[in-house]
C-alpha positions, -999 to 999 in steps of 0.1 A, spaced: 35 65 403 15 83 376 18 119 366 -15 131 381 -11 160 403 -28 157 437 -51 185 449 -60 195 485 -86 171 497 -73 141 478 -67 111 500 -29 111 494 -25 148 498 -6 156 530 -20 190 541 4 194 571 35 190 548 20 216 524 14 240 552 49 236 566 64 244 533 40 274 530 54 287 562 90 284 549 81 302 517 65 331 536 100 343 544 116 364 517 138 394 510 111 417 522 102 396 552 134 380 565 122 382 601 85 379 612 65 375 643 40 347 647 11 371 638 29 382 607 35 346 596 -1 337 602 -12 367 582 11 360 552 1 323 551 -36 329 559 -35 305 588 -48 310 623 -22 318 650 -24 284 666 -17 265 634 11 289 624 26 285 658 27 247 656 45 248 623 70 274 634 78 255 665 82 223 646 105 240 620 124 255 649 129 220 665 141 207 631 166 235 628 151 253 598 139 283 618 154 302 647 138 327 670 148 359 688 122 369 713 90 373 693 106 371 659 114 341 637 138 338 608 152 311 586 185 293 593 212 283 568 199 247 571 172 257 546 200 259 520 203 221 522 169 218 504 181 240 476 215 223 474 199 189 468 181 204 438 213 220 425 234 189 430 209 168 410 214 191 380 251 189 371 246 208 338 242 240 358 280 241 366 286 242 329 260 269 323 275 289 351 308 290 333 291 300 300 272 328 318 304 341 335 320 342 300 292 364 288 296 387 317 334 389 312 330 396 275 300 420 275 300 434 310 264 424 315 245 402 339 233 368 325 210 342 341 193 309 338 157 306 351 130 281 352 92 285 353 74 279 386 37 287 382 33 324 373 69 332 383 104 326 370 130 314 395 166 322 390 187 290 393 221 302 378 233 337 377 264 357 367 261 393 379 278 423 364 294 450 386 266 475 378 232 471 395 201 471 373 172 468 397 163 480 431 162 445 444 193 422 444 189 393 419 204 360 430 198 323 428 163 317 442 149 352 433 114 350 419 100 375 394 67 376 375 70 356 343 46 379 325 71 408 327 104 391 321 120 379 289 128 345 304 93 342 316 78 349 282 102 325 265 93 297 290 55 304 287 59 300 250 71 264 255 39 254 273 12 234 255 -18 256 248 -39 239 275 -12 245 302 -6 280 290 -44 288 294 -43 276 330 -13 298 338 -28 328 321 -59 324 343 -37 328 374 -15 357 361 -21 390 378 -11 419 356 -1 453 369 15 485 357 51 484 369 61 512 344 43 531 317 55 505 293 40 475 311 13 455 293 -19 453 313 -42 429 293 -42 391 289 -46 396 252 -14 416 249 5 391 270 -8 362 249 4 381 218 39 386 232 41 349 241 30 339 206 57 362 192 83 346 215 72 311 203 74 320 166 107 339 167 125 318 193 134 346 217 118 373 237 127 409 245 112 429 274 119 466 273 114 484 306 81 467 315 93 455 349 116 483 359 124 516 341 157 513 323 158 475 325 160 458 290 166 421 285 166 394 259 161 357 265 162 323 246 151 288 256 178 263 263 174 225 258 194 194 266 207 172 239 177 149 244 153 178 239 144 185 275 137 221 283 163 232 309 151 267 313 157 301 297 189 321 293 189 359 294 212 389 292 199 420 311 212 455 306 204 492 309 184 507 281 203 539 282 236 521 276 226 494 251 202 501 222 179 477 206 200 469 175 229 459 198 206 437 218 194 420 186 227 419 167 252 412 194 235 400 226 209 377 211 234 357 189 257 353 219 228 338 239 219 315 210 255 303 208 255 294 245 222 276 241 236 255 213 268 247 233 246 235 262 227 213 238 259 198 226 275 191 259 243 175 274 239 149 246 
């Protein structure tokens, strides 16, 4: 099979499968339980269509219902487990991130790019909480406002980056958030040239992070590694002189063990 990506309307594009997955993805931390009407609204489907998909997912064991409300079942985890199991290097990265947390007392993560978001695929959480939401494997955050996102965007060919930037929706999360595509492109260019990215309180007040890309021994981009901390506790020199070299050392170890 070639690398061409199908589009809705193409002969081989299975719309029903796409819609079923869309229903599964409608459930998240803010919407763990929903009625039929709520699912229809979030997926922009009519009620009859949403009902058919929900009932099918229910029959397959991916969704359960309590009266008028639906929610996901643990069986959904099998889909994620297959992805994790096919990437054995993540067990190694998990240990490296846990070492960072033990040494520095900070949270450390590995994320990959998915459209305009980053998705956390490995995480070692510190005791202290940095954001209002709980970050865990599977959490999605806007790539434009995360250090890992900017590092990953910097790895894209210019043609692919242009497509992503067309889809990015910028908003002011804090008074430090960039709000123009020109400013974002400048930050991505900076990340590309210096090999790392720092985002200082643009997504959440007090949240400061640094990230580097991580590659396999064959040169495959595996994702981005970061350390996130509280701006009141860790100043910028420490981030650059202590945390950044620590991440770069881990990235090099990963490259070595995946040769």
